[in-house]
N, C-alpha and C positions, 0 to 999 in steps of 0.2 A: 401654861408656863411659856414665857418668851425666851427663845433661844437665839444665840448668836448666829448670824448668817454664815452659811458655808461658802468659803471663797471659791471662785472659779479661777483658772489660770489667767493672770493679768488683771484680776480685780484690784481696785485701788486699795492700798493698805488700810485706809480709814474704814473700809466696809465692815471690818470686824468690830468696830466700836458701836455699831447700831444694831438694834434688834430686828428680827424678822418675825412676821406674824404666822404662826403655824396654820391658821385657817386660810391663809392666802395661797391659793393653788398657783404654782408658777413653774415654768420650765427653765428659768434662768434665776440667778441669785437676785433677790429683792430685799432691800432693807427699808425700814421706816425711819426717816430722819427728823420728823416732827409730828406732833399730834396735839389735839385739843383746839378745835375750831381753826385750824391752820391750813392755808392754801398756798400754792404757788400761782403765779399770775395767769399765763395763757399758753397757747401752743405755738407761739411765734418767738418767744424769748426764753432762754434758759435761765432758771434762777441760780445757777452755779456761776460764781464770779469768774472773771477772766483767768485767774490763776488756777481755778478749780478747787480752791480751798474752802470757800464760804458758800452758803446758800442764803439768798435773800427772800424772805417769805412774809406773809401777812396773817395776823391772828384776828379773826372777827371777834367783836365783843360779845356777840351772841349769834345764833344760827337758826332761829325759828321765828323771827319777827322782822318786818321791814325796817331797815335802818332809819333812824330819826335824825333830823338836822342837828349837828353838833356832837353826835355820838362818836366816840373815838375808839379805833382799834389800834393794834400794835404792829410796828415794823420789827420783824425778828430776823436776826442773823445767826445762823448755825455754823460754828467752826467745825468742819468735817474732820479735821486732823485731831482735834481734842474731844469732840462730842459736845462742847459747850454751846449752850443756846443763850443768846442775849436779846433783850428788848432794847433796841437802839433809838427808837422814836415812837411817838404816837401820832395818829392821823385821824382827822375828821373827814378826809377826802376819799371816800371809798364806797363801793357797793358790793353786793354779795358775790357776784361771779368772779370779778378780777381783783377784789380788794382795793388797795390804793395804787395799783399798777407798779408795784415794787420791781425794779430792774436795775441792772448794772450798766455802767458806762465803760470807758476805756480800760480802767484799772480797778483793783480791789478798793481803791480809795474813793470811788465815785459810785454811789448808790442813789437812785432817784425814786421819788414817790410823790403822790399828790397829797395836798392838805387843803383845808378850807379856812378862811378867815371869818369867824362868826360875827365880827363887828360889821362887815360889809357883805357877808355871804358870797365871797368871791373865791374861786379855786386858784391854787398856785402850786407849782412844783417845788420840791426841795432837793437840793444836791447835798448829800451827806457823806462825809468820810467816816464810815463806821468804826475805823481803827483809832481815830483820834477824837471823834465827836464833833469836829468842826462842820458847820453846815451853812448854807446860804439859801435864801428865798429867791425864787426866780419869777419873772413876770408872767410866763405862760404856764400851761398845764402840760402833763406828759401822758401820752398813750404809748408811744414807743420812742426809743432813743435811736438816732441814726447809726448805721454800722460803724462809722468812724468816730462816734462819740462826741460829735461837735454840735449836734442839734437835737432839740426835742420836737416831737410832732404830735399834734392832737387835733381832735375835733372839739365841738362845744360840749364839754362834759356836763355842764349844767342842764342843758336842754335834752340830752339824749334819752332821759327817762320818758320823755313824751312820745318816743317811738319804740323804745324797748328798755325795760329796767335791767339793772345788774352790772352795767359797764361804765358808769360815770361817777358822779358825786351827788350827795343828797343835800339839798338846801330847801328852805321854805318855798312853797309853790310859787309865790309871787316873785321870786328872784330868778326863776327859770323862764326865759323868754319863749314865746311862740313865734315861729318863723312863718308868717303868712305870705305865700307867694315865694318865688325864687329870689330871695334877698341877696343884696350885694355886700353885706357886712358880716356874714357868717359863712363858715366853710371849714377849710383846712388851714391850721396855723402852725408856724414853725418858729421856735425860739433859738436864737444863736447864743450858744453858751459862752462865747468869748465876749460878746457885747451885752448880753442879757436882754436884747431887744426881741420882741415878738411881732411877727407880721403875718397877715393873711395872704397866702400864696395862691389860693383858688377859692373864690366865693361860690356859693350855691348857684348864683346867677351865671357865673363863668361856666360851671359845669353844664347847666341847662342850655346855654347858648353856644358854647364852643366845642362840646363833645362831638367826636366823630365815631359812629354816625350820630347825627343830631337827635336829641331827645324830643319826641313829640308827646307832650303830656296834656291831655284834655283838661280844660279849666285850671290851668296851672296857677293863675293868680289867686284862686281861692283855696288852693291846696296848702298844707303845711309840709315844709321840707327840712330835712336834717341830714347831716353827714354822720356816719356811724362806723367806727373802727378805722384805723389807718395804720399802714405798716410799709416799711421800706423793703425793696429787694436787697439781696445780699451785697450787691455791687454799689448800693447807694445811689442808683441812677433813676429809679422810678418808685413811685408810691402807689398803693392801692387804697381805695376807700369805697364804702357804700354810699350811694345817695338813696335816701328813703323818704317816702311821702305818703300822705293819705288825704282824702277829700272830706273835710268835716261836714260838707253839705249832703253827703251820701248817708243812707241809713246806717246807724251805729258808727258813724265816722268813716265808713268805707273800709275796704281792705288795705292793709299795709303793703305798698308796692316798693320795689327796689331795683337798682341796677348796680353792677360792679364796674367801678371807674378806675382807670390808671392814669398817671400823669408823670411828667418829669419832676425832678426834685424842686424845681422853681415854679411849678404849677402850670407849665406850658404843655402842649401836645396832649390834650385830654382825650382819652379813648374809652370806648365802652368795651370791656372784655366780655361781659355777659349782659345782654340787653334785658329790658323789662319783660319782654315777651318770653325770652328764654327762662328767666327766673320764675315767671308765672306758672311754668310747668312743674316747678319744684327744684330746690337746690339750696345749699348752704355751705359755709365754712371754706372759703378759698385761702390758699397759702401760696406764696411765691415758691417756685421751683429753684434749685440751686443755680440754674443758668441765668436767672434774672430776666428772662424773656417770656417765660411761661408761668402759668399758675395751675395748681392742683385744686380741684373743687368737687364736691358732691353735687351731681346735676342729673336731671332727667333728660336723657337724650334718645330714648327708645319710644317710638309711637306705640300707643295701645297699652301702656303700663304706667304706673305711678312710681316704679322703682327708680332708685338713684344709682348711677354708675359713679365710679371714681374717674374723673375726666381731666384731661390736660387741655388748657386753652392758652392761646397767645395773648399777650397783654393788650392787643388791639382787637381781639375777637376774630382775627382773620383765619385762624385754624382751631379746630376742636376735635378731640378724639378720646374715646373711652380707653382707659389703661387698666381698668379692673371692673368686673361686672357688678360688684357689690360695694356701694358707697355707704359710709356711716361716719358719725362722729367728727373728729377734728384731724384730718389727714395732713401729714407733712412728709416731704421727701428727705431721705438721708442726705447729708451734705455731699457725699462723694460716691456712694454705692447705690445699686438699683433696688432700693427698698423704700417702702412707705410704712409709716406707723400711724395708726389711728385707734380710736376707741369706739364706743357705741352708746346710745341712750338706753336707759332701762326699759323704755316702752317698745324698743325695736325687737324684731325677731331674733337678732343675734344675741340678745341678752338672755340670761337665765331667769326663771320665775322668782328666784330668791333675791334678785336685785344685784347680782354680780354681772359685770360686763367684761368683754374680752379686750385685752390689750393686743390689738391685731398687728402682726407684721406681715406685710405683703411683699412677695418677691416679684418684681415687675418683669423679670426675664421669662417666667412661665406662668405668671398670674396665680401662683400658689400662695397659700397663706397659712399662718399658724397663730394660735392664741398663746402669746408668751406668758400671760398671766390672766387669771380671772379676778377682777378687782371689785371688792364691795363698794357699791355706789349708792346705797340707800340707807338712811337712818330709820330707826324703828317708827318714827313719827312722820316719815316722808309723805305718806298717803294723805295727810291733812294739810300739807304745805303746798303753796303754789309753785309753779315752775321757776319762779325767781330763786328758789332755794335748792334747785336740783344740784347734784354734786357731780360735775363733769370732771373727767380725768385730765383733759388738756395735755396729753403726752407730748413731750418736747425733747429733742436731741440736745445733748450737751455739745460743747465746741469740738470734742474729740470724735463724736459720732459713735462712742462706745457705751454711753450711759443714756438712759431714758429717765426723766423725772415725770411723775404723774401724781394726781390727787386720788384719794380714796377715803374709806371710812375705817376707823379702828375704834372699838369700844364705844360705838354709837356717836362718834364725832369726827369731824374732818381731820385728815392726816395727809402727809406728803411722803412719797416713796421714791426710791431710786432703784432702777433695775440695771444690772450689768449685762449688756447684750453683746459685748465685744467678742467673746469666744463663739457665741452662736453665729454671729456674722462671719467670723473667720472660717468656720466650718462650712457655712452655706456657700461662701465664695470658692472654697477649695473643691466643692463638688462639681464645679463647672468644667 
């Protein structure tokens, strides 16, 4: 039996409109706002609208088979005040991990997502007013919207599957280019929403030749290079991206190598925050810290072990320090308080054998942590599916810093949850 969630002091009034799952073990109030192959985007953008009234989500057309070119999913908006769920658009421009990159702009009247034109197999972003239905097609694609809502930023979503599946769009293989050598016509793109124009602000060749410290890549001209993921700091002054590459001449195409790059918003001042040598030790999932100068990342920094710490690095790699001895999942800092939230993968020791994973809240003042909830992260058929279909929680803070949105599993299908952590944070801060 699904029961209404118990409100905590300060919980949003709309919390009582949504069910909680009795089988979800939680220390804080948690409600399920959508279910049935539904996900929120990633751990760097909240799916809650600027006013906090709506959630922008994506519904996969299916969740057990690699997406096919032209297959469409649904852009879903949930009115948290009324509980109403509406399909506001369909999209062919998605992959399993992030859907169509559905996210909000400056107001509740600006919702962005990717689509694909099947006539030319080209991706493009859509700006939709979900309240009126008015939309416009944009020249470039979207991975993230700038903090001031004036620009879209993306890497080449067509070719990203050649380095890692799940984060771009699907087209017939012949329409996704291969970047042989450090090319000068692919890299990081920005679309100006006022003019509609898209420009390349930093090419792969720019990154390879202008980064500080300079990249020294053996046999670079025969390697394949791709940018992967891109996101702004909160101040809108710098971007981060991965440069990833491999050497097809090596056995089995060689290992996939990478470095974490930052740059100013115009593509200048390119710096290596994490070098290829540092990444080769082990690491994943960086996120900007609230100060816009540092990043939080899971990284191996201790000799003689393969364990990952939660590490803080400066945007130029000049400083690096462990801030928690156990790294996992998708870590992000609270916007104003000394806390980090992250999740874990089902194969990690932090997870339980039944496929539930912790929603970890780490207090940076004393490096203590608590599992706010244990989240179902595995379908009954997950064992036969590839990692493309893993169900990551991608926990993300809302704008107030009092709610966490995350993915999970309900009734053997993907679902989206919201946790009210405001009272927990208040009590934790009062103990100082």
